[in-house]
C-alpha positions as CSV (number, residue, x, y, z in Angstrom):
1,X,6.0,4.0,-17.3
2,X,3.7,1.5,-16.1
3,X,1.1,2.8,-13.1
4,X,-0.7,0.7,-10.8
5,X,-3.6,1.5,-8.9
6,X,-5.5,-0.2,-6.3
7,X,-8.6,1.0,-4.1
8,X,-10.0,-0.5,-1.4
9,X,-12.8,0.4,1.4
10,X,-11.5,-0.6,4.9
11,X,-13.2,-0.3,8.3
12,X,-10.1,0.1,10.3
13,X,-10.3,4.0,10.8
14,X,-8.1,6.5,9.8
15,X,-5.6,5.7,13.2
16,X,-5.4,1.9,12.4
17,X,-5.3,2.2,8.9
18,X,-2.2,4.8,9.0
19,X,-0.7,2.1,11.8
20,X,-1.2,-0.6,9.3
21,X,0.3,1.3,6.5
22,X,3.1,2.8,8.5
23,X,4.3,-1.4,9.1
24,X,4.3,-2.2,6.1
25,X,6.2,0.6,4.9
26,X,9.0,0.1,7.1
27,X,9.1,-3.9,6.3
28,X,9.4,-2.9,2.4
29,X,12.1,-0.3,3.9
30,X,13.9,-3.0,5.6
31,X,13.6,-6.0,2.7
32,X,13.7,-3.6,-0.4
33,X,15.6,-0.4,0.7
34,X,12.9,1.6,0.0
35,X,12.5,5.1,1.6
36,X,9.2,6.8,2.6
37,X,7.4,10.1,4.3
38,X,4.1,11.0,5.4
39,X,2.6,13.9,4.0
40,X,-0.6,14.2,6.1
41,X,-2.3,10.9,5.3
42,X,-0.2,10.1,2.4
43,X,2.7,8.4,2.3
44,X,5.1,8.6,-0.1
45,X,7.3,5.4,-1.1
46,X,10.3,5.9,-3.6
47,X,13.3,3.2,-4.7
48,X,15.3,2.9,-7.8
49,X,12.8,1.8,-10.4
50,X,9.6,2.5,-8.3
51,X,7.8,5.4,-6.9
52,X,3.8,5.7,-5.4
53,X,2.1,6.5,-2.7
54,X,-0.8,5.5,-0.5
55,X,-3.8,8.2,0.4
56,X,-5.5,6.7,3.9
57,X,-8.7,7.8,4.8
58,X,-11.5,6.9,7.5
59,X,-13.1,4.2,5.4
60,X,-11.0,3.8,2.5
61,X,-7.2,3.6,0.9
62,X,-6.0,4.1,-2.4
63,X,-2.3,2.8,-3.7
64,X,-0.9,4.4,-6.7
65,X,2.6,3.0,-8.1
66,X,4.7,4.1,-11.0
67,X,7.2,1.5,-12.0
68,X,10.2,2.4,-14.0
69,X,11.1,0.6,-17.5
70,X,13.1,-2.3,-16.2
71,X,10.0,-3.3,-13.8
72,X,7.4,-2.5,-16.3
73,X,6.8,-5.8,-17.6
74,X,6.2,-7.1,-14.3
75,X,3.6,-4.9,-13.8
76,X,0.9,-7.5,-13.9
77,X,2.8,-9.7,-11.1
78,X,3.5,-6.9,-9.1
79,X,-0.1,-5.5,-9.0
80,X,-1.1,-9.3,-8.1
81,X,0.9,-9.3,-5.2
82,X,-0.1,-6.1,-4.0
83,X,-3.6,-6.5,-4.5
84,X,-3.4,-10.1,-2.4
85,X,-1.3,-8.8,0.0
86,X,-3.9,-5.7,0.6
87,X,-6.8,-8.2,0.5
88,X,-5.4,-10.1,3.0
89,X,-4.4,-7.4,5.8
90,X,-7.8,-6.2,5.2
91,X,-9.4,-9.5,5.6
92,X,-7.3,-10.3,8.6
93,X,-8.6,-7.3,10.6
94,X,-12.1,-8.1,9.5
95,X,-11.7,-11.4,11.2
96,X,-10.0,-10.1,14.1
97,X,-12.6,-7.4,14.8
98,X,-15.8,-8.3,12.9
99,X,-19.2,-6.0,13.0
100,X,-21.4,-6.5,15.9
């Protein structure tokens, strides 16, 4: 089993970060059939061959993913795509809400 971990600071605050993660999880559910649920400030996601969670705090987020055997060879591509998407989302927020 391959593991992916991506950690990023953010300036969204807890409520906005949870809302953004919820929006992304709903899209992943619609596009890939992944199930998800919240346990406090941790979103758990699962689908055949993949499982993971995103822990959200006021100023940071941590994503952990476990890839099953069939997806393990694609770890680098999956990790790259996730990292790009997270960084794009955070950059978009920074542009929309720059610090004073």
